[in-house]
DOGU-715798 format. One line per field, with one value per residue (C-alpha): residue number from 1; x, y, z; residue in one letter. Coordinates in steps of 0.5 Angstrom, whole numbers. Example, Ala and Ser with C-alpha at 12.3 -4.5 7.8 and 13.67 -1.06 7.14 Angstrom:
<atoms>
resi = (1	2)
c1 = (25	27)
c2 = (-9	-2)
c3 = (16	14)
resn = (A	S)
</atoms>
This chain:
<atoms>
resi = (1	2	3	4	5	6	7	8	9	10	11	12	13	14	15	16	17	18	19	20	21	22	23	24	25	26	27	28	29	30	31	32	33	34	35	36	37	38	39	40	41	42	43	44	45	46	47	48	49	50	51	52	53	54	55	56	57	58	59	60	61	62	63	64	65	66	67	68	69	70	71	72	73	74	75	76	77	78	79	80	81	82	83	84	85	86	87	88	89	90	91	92	93	94	95	96	97	98	99	100	101	102	103	104	105	106	107	108	109	110	111	112	113	114	115	116	117	118	119	120	121	122	123	124	125	126	127	128	129	130	131	132	133	134	135	136	137	138	139	140	141	142	143	144	145	146	147	148	149	150	151	152	153	154	155	156	157	158	159	160	161	162	163	164	165	166	167	168	169	170	171	172	173	174	175	176	177	178	179	180	181	182	183	184	185	186	187	188	189	190	191	192	193	194	195	196	197	198	199	200	201	202	203	204	205	206	207	208	209	210	211	212	213	214	215	216	217	218	219	220	221	222	223	224	225	226	227	228	229	230	231	232	233	234	235	236	237	238	239	240	241	242	243	244	245	246	247	248	249	250	251	252	253	254	255	256	257	258	259	260	261	262	263	264	265	266	267	268	269	270	271	272	273	274	275	276	277	278	279	280	281	282	283	284	285	286	287	288	289	290)
c1 = (32	31	27	29	28	21	19	22	17	12	13	12	16	13	15	18	18	12	8	2	-5	-4	2	-1	-6	-2	4	-2	-6	1	3	-5	-4	3	3	-2	-5	-5	-3	0	7	2	0	6	11	13	12	10	14	14	22	22	27	24	18	21	26	19	15	21	26	22	16	11	5	2	-3	-3	2	6	4	1	8	12	9	7	16	16	11	15	22	19	17	9	7	5	3	-1	-8	-11	-17	-22	-24	-33	-34	-41	-43	-42	-44	-41	-34	-27	-26	-18	-14	-12	-12	-6	-7	-4	-6	-3	-4	-3	-5	-9	-13	-13	-13	-14	-9	-10	-6	-8	-15	-16	-22	-28	-26	-20	-20	-17	-15	-13	-20	-21	-23	-29	-35	-42	-39	-40	-33	-35	-29	-29	-29	-36	-38	-34	-37	-33	-38	-36	-38	-35	-29	-30	-29	-33	-31	-37	-38	-44	-43	-47	-51	-46	-47	-45	-45	-43	-49	-47	-43	-49	-51	-43	-41	-35	-41	-42	-51	-51	-51	-48	-42	-39	-31	-28	-27	-23	-20	-14	-10	-3	0	7	8	11	2	1	6	1	-4	2	3	-4	-8	-2	-4	-10	-15	-20	-17	-20	-12	-10	-18	-17	-11	-12	-8	-12	-10	-13	-13	-14	-22	-23	-19	-17	-18	-15	-18	-16	-18	-23	-22	-26	-25	-29	-30	-32	-39	-39	-45	-49	-49	-47	-41	-38	-35	-33	-31	-28	-25	-18	-15	-10	-4	-8	-6	2	1	-6	-1	5	0	-6	-1	6	7	13	12	20	16	10	2	-2	-10	-15	-22	-26	-33	-35	-32	-30	-33	-31)
c2 = (-10	-10	-9	-3	1	-1	1	7	7	6	10	3	5	0	-8	-13	-17	-21	-24	-23	-21	-14	-13	-15	-10	-5	-7	-7	-1	3	0	2	9	10	4	7	1	3	1	7	4	1	8	12	6	2	-6	-8	-15	-20	-21	-19	-14	-10	-10	-7	-2	0	1	2	6	9	10	8	3	-2	-7	-14	-18	-13	-11	-17	-20	-15	-16	-23	-22	-17	-22	-29	-24	-23	-29	-31	-37	-33	-37	-34	-35	-34	-31	-29	-23	-21	-16	-12	-10	-17	-20	-26	-27	-28	-34	-32	-32	-25	-23	-25	-26	-27	-32	-31	-37	-34	-38	-43	-39	-37	-29	-26	-20	-16	-10	-10	-8	-1	3	2	-5	-5	-8	-4	-11	-17	-22	-28	-34	-36	-37	-32	-28	-21	-17	-10	-5	2	2	-3	-10	-15	-22	-28	-35	-42	-47	-52	-51	-44	-38	-32	-24	-19	-12	-8	-1	5	10	15	23	26	34	34	31	32	25	22	17	16	10	9	9	3	2	-4	-4	-11	-13	-19	-17	-25	-32	-36	-43	-44	-48	-46	-41	-38	-32	-36	-38	-31	-29	-30	-26	-21	-20	-21	-15	-10	-12	-14	-10	-13	-12	-7	-5	-3	1	5	9	8	11	10	11	10	15	15	17	14	13	18	15	18	14	17	25	24	25	22	23	18	20	14	14	22	22	16	10	16	17	23	21	28	28	33	32	35	38	35	40	38	29	30	35	31	24	29	32	27	20	22	19	23	19	18	18	22	20	18	18	14	12	8	6	1	-5	-1	3	5)
c3 = (-5	2	7	10	2	2	9	7	0	5	12	16	23	27	29	25	30	30	25	27	24	27	25	18	17	19	13	9	11	9	2	-1	2	-1	-8	-13	-17	-23	-32	-33	-36	-42	-44	-44	-49	-42	-42	-35	-33	-27	-26	-18	-18	-24	-20	-14	-18	-21	-13	-10	-13	-18	-14	-18	-18	-22	-23	-18	-21	-19	-11	-10	-11	-8	-1	-2	-3	5	7	7	9	16	16	14	12	4	-2	-9	-11	-18	-19	-24	-24	-25	-30	-29	-35	-39	-31	-31	-29	-33	-37	-35	-29	-29	-22	-17	-9	-3	3	9	15	21	28	24	21	13	11	4	3	-4	-4	-11	-14	-13	-13	-8	-8	-6	2	8	12	11	10	14	10	13	8	9	14	13	14	15	14	11	5	5	9	4	4	2	-1	-2	-7	-9	-7	-10	-6	-8	-7	-7	-3	-1	-1	1	-3	-6	-6	-13	-12	-19	-23	-30	-27	-24	-30	-31	-33	-29	-22	-19	-19	-16	-8	-8	-13	-14	-15	-16	-15	-15	-12	-5	-11	-10	-16	-17	-22	-27	-29	-30	-35	-41	-38	-37	-43	-46	-41	-44	-52	-53	-56	-52	-44	-41	-39	-46	-46	-39	-37	-29	-22	-16	-10	-2	2	10	9	2	-5	-11	-19	-25	-31	-36	-35	-31	-23	-18	-10	-6	2	5	10	10	12	15	11	4	1	-3	-10	-13	-20	-25	-32	-34	-39	-42	-39	-31	-32	-30	-24	-21	-22	-18	-14	-12	-13	-12	-19	-24	-30	-35	-40	-44	-42	-47	-44	-44	-42	-47	-44	-40	-37	-30	-25	-18)
resn = (X	X	X	X	X	X	X	X	X	X	X	X	X	X	X	X	X	X	X	X	X	X	X	X	X	X	X	X	X	X	X	X	X	X	X	X	X	X	X	X	X	X	X	X	X	X	X	X	X	X	X	X	X	X	X	X	X	X	X	X	X	X	X	X	X	X	X	X	X	X	X	X	X	X	X	X	X	X	X	X	X	X	X	X	X	X	X	X	X	X	X	X	X	X	X	X	X	X	X	X	X	X	X	X	X	X	X	X	X	X	X	X	X	X	X	X	X	X	X	X	X	X	X	X	X	X	X	X	X	X	X	X	X	X	X	X	X	X	X	X	X	X	X	X	X	X	X	X	X	X	X	X	X	X	X	X	X	X	X	X	X	X	X	X	X	X	X	X	X	X	X	X	X	X	X	X	X	X	X	X	X	X	X	X	X	X	X	X	X	X	X	X	X	X	X	X	X	X	X	X	X	X	X	X	X	X	X	X	X	X	X	X	X	X	X	X	X	X	X	X	X	X	X	X	X	X	X	X	X	X	X	X	X	X	X	X	X	X	X	X	X	X	X	X	X	X	X	X	X	X	X	X	X	X	X	X	X	X	X	X	X	X	X	X	X	X	X	X	X	X	X	X	X	X	X	X	X	X	X	X	X	X	X	X	X	X	X	X	X	X)
</atoms>
């Protein structure tokens, strides 16, 4: 494992000398635009493991993506190697269909401290809830980014992340009522504490999420990637491409349903992913919005 190979994977060619916010943001944005958030291993007969070497080989050498425990673990390793003050945190993801936060801590985050200020770096959420810049860990402050306005709120030592989105224009009206579309303009994302975590704290969750019939990740095959002006997503056979703020306070959301034979081609052309095994797409309705 080496940093040069990682940066060749993400295309980052900037400075590595400074451990400042500008450099952190640049490294982070190259990661989310090169490495998909995806769970395809579950749906093509592969096991997801949390060993760092395995994660590195999968993302860097095999040019795959991963979910939060893979993406953010790799990001955390890179930043620590560069000299950043980093630690892992654990979050409970909000389920909009149940209108409740999960009871299991399933989301791994990276906290980075620069000049006494703490930031959350999360390269493993995907779709429109993927932050594009490190977020300062401060309560009640709107933090506008290209995807929308993010905000942390702290109450009794628990931190909550929410996001305000723009209006959405959907040219293909067949999808105007899709269960994949988030209907609310303000959406809770997850909650977390500042208790430091380790990868070991996620062993059970890693197994549960890829085996339980109740898990979102066994119900949907997901691949999403941030672009320079929005994001792409392939959920089951549904391919979406979102362009942020294509008109004033309006995002463009384009939907298309793929045939079986188009899925593999789309993964290659839109996400730069080539799978070693045959993918079996799945998209059970509910519990996931873009």
